[in-house]
C-alpha positions in Angstrom: -17.1 10.5 17.8 -16.2 11.1 13.9 -18.1 11.2 10.6 -21.7 10.5 11.0 -24.4 11.0 8.1 -27.8 12.2 8.9 -29.1 8.4 9.9 -26.5 8.4 12.0 -24.6 5.1 10.6 -20.3 5.6 10.4 -19.1 6.5 7.1 -16.9 5.0 5.6 -15.0 5.5 2.5 -13.4 3.5 -1.0 -10.1 4.2 -1.3 -7.1 2.8 -3.2 -3.3 3.5 -2.4 -1.0 3.3 -4.6 2.8 2.9 -3.5 6.0 3.1 -5.0 8.7 0.6 -2.9 12.4 1.1 -3.4 12.8 -2.6 -4.9 16.5 -2.5 -3.6 16.1 -2.3 -0.3 19.3 -3.3 2.0 16.9 -6.3 4.2 16.2 -7.0 1.0 19.7 -7.9 0.0 20.1 -10.0 2.6 17.8 -12.6 1.6 19.6 -13.4 -2.0 21.2 -16.7 -2.0 24.5 -15.8 -1.3 23.7 -14.0 2.0 21.6 -17.2 3.2 22.7 -19.6 5.3 20.9 -22.9 6.5 19.5 -22.2 9.2 17.7 -18.4 7.5 16.5 -20.7 4.7 13.8 -22.4 6.7 12.7 -19.2 8.4 12.8 -16.4 5.3 11.0 -13.3 6.0 8.8 -11.5 3.2 10.2 -9.5 1.2 10.2 -5.7 2.5 8.0 -4.9 0.2 5.5 -7.2 1.0 5.8 -6.6 4.6 4.4 -3.0 3.6 1.7 -4.0 1.8 1.0 -6.5 4.8 1.3 -3.7 7.3 -1.1 -1.2 5.5 -3.6 -4.2 5.1 -3.6 -4.7 8.9 -4.1 -1.6 9.8 -7.1 -1.1 7.7 -8.4 -4.6 9.4 -7.8 -3.5 12.7 -10.0 -0.2 12.1 -12.7 -2.5 11.1 -12.0 -2.0 7.2 -12.7 -4.0 4.1 -9.6 -4.3 1.8 -10.9 -5.0 -1.9 -8.1 -6.0 -3.6 -4.6 -5.7 -3.9 -2.5 -5.3 -7.5 1.0 -5.6 -7.2 2.1 -4.0 -10.8 5.6 -5.0 -10.1 9.1 -3.3 -11.1 9.1 -0.2 -13.4 11.8 2.5 -14.1 10.5 5.9 -12.4 9.4 8.5 -15.0 12.5 10.6 -13.8 15.2 10.0 -11.1 14.0 10.9 -7.4 15.9 11.3 -4.8 13.7 10.3 -1.3 15.4 10.1 2.3 19.0 10.9 1.1 18.6 8.6 -1.8 18.5 8.4 -6.0 15.9 6.3 -7.1 15.6 5.1 -10.9 13.7 2.1 -10.4 10.5 1.5 -8.1 8.3 -1.7 -7.2 4.7 -0.4 -7.8 1.4 -1.5 -6.0 -2.3 -0.8 -5.8 -4.5 -1.6 -2.8 -8.3 -0.7 -2.9 -10.3 -0.8 0.4 -13.0 0.6 2.5 -12.7 2.3 5.8 -13.0 5.4 8.2 -11.5 8.6 7.7 -8.9 7.2 10.9 -7.5 4.4 9.3 -6.9 6.2 6.1 -4.7 8.8 8.0 -3.0 6.0 9.9 -2.1 4.3 6.3 -1.4 7.5 5.2 1.0 8.0 8.3 2.3 4.8 8.0 3.3 5.0 4.4 5.5 8.4 4.8 7.2 7.3 8.1 8.6 4.0 6.4 11.9 4.6 4.4 11.5 1.9 1.8 8.7 4.1 0.5 9.8 6.5 -2.4 5.8 7.9 -3.0 2.7 7.0 -2.2 -1.0 8.0 -2.8 -4.6 7.6 -1.5 -7.5 8.4 -3.7 -11.5 8.4 -2.7 -13.2 6.7 -4.7 -17.1 7.0 -5.3 -19.3 9.4 -3.0 -19.6 6.6 -0.3 -22.9 5.1 -1.3 -22.8 1.3 -2.4 -24.3 1.7 -5.7 -21.3 4.1 -6.9 -18.7 1.9 -5.1 -19.7 -1.3 -7.1 -19.3 0.3 -10.2 -15.6 0.9 -10.1 -14.9 -2.4 -11.0 -12.4 -4.9 -9.1 -9.3 -3.8 -10.2 -6.9 -1.3 -11.6 -5.9 -1.0 -15.0 -2.3 -0.7 -15.9 -1.4 0.0 -19.9 2.2 -0.8 -20.3 
């Protein structure tokens, strides 16, 4: 069933997810030049941070959502040391993804990010009020000041 407006059109929410990934996870260390052999060089899988963003994007697309943009902010020091999943983190890889999707898709993305041990922190923000005029005014990207 889901949420419906007065004209019975499915309600689509525009959102942004901001994530913070541990940049030096064990899977990423396996792809270092010292750990590679000739066989693994031909079939190198993407780093863990790419797999997290890819998984979130696939969830949105499976729920018939639209991805508006993905911003890679890179690795930064955290404002303060954070303990998550029995590890202490001092640096993180930041990214932002803008998308339009249903409430169920947003909940699925939040659940996936919360259960992933590579994620340090994530947040989801609603942009606009669900109307095309206000969503188009938000702009294409996310500004970041260094």
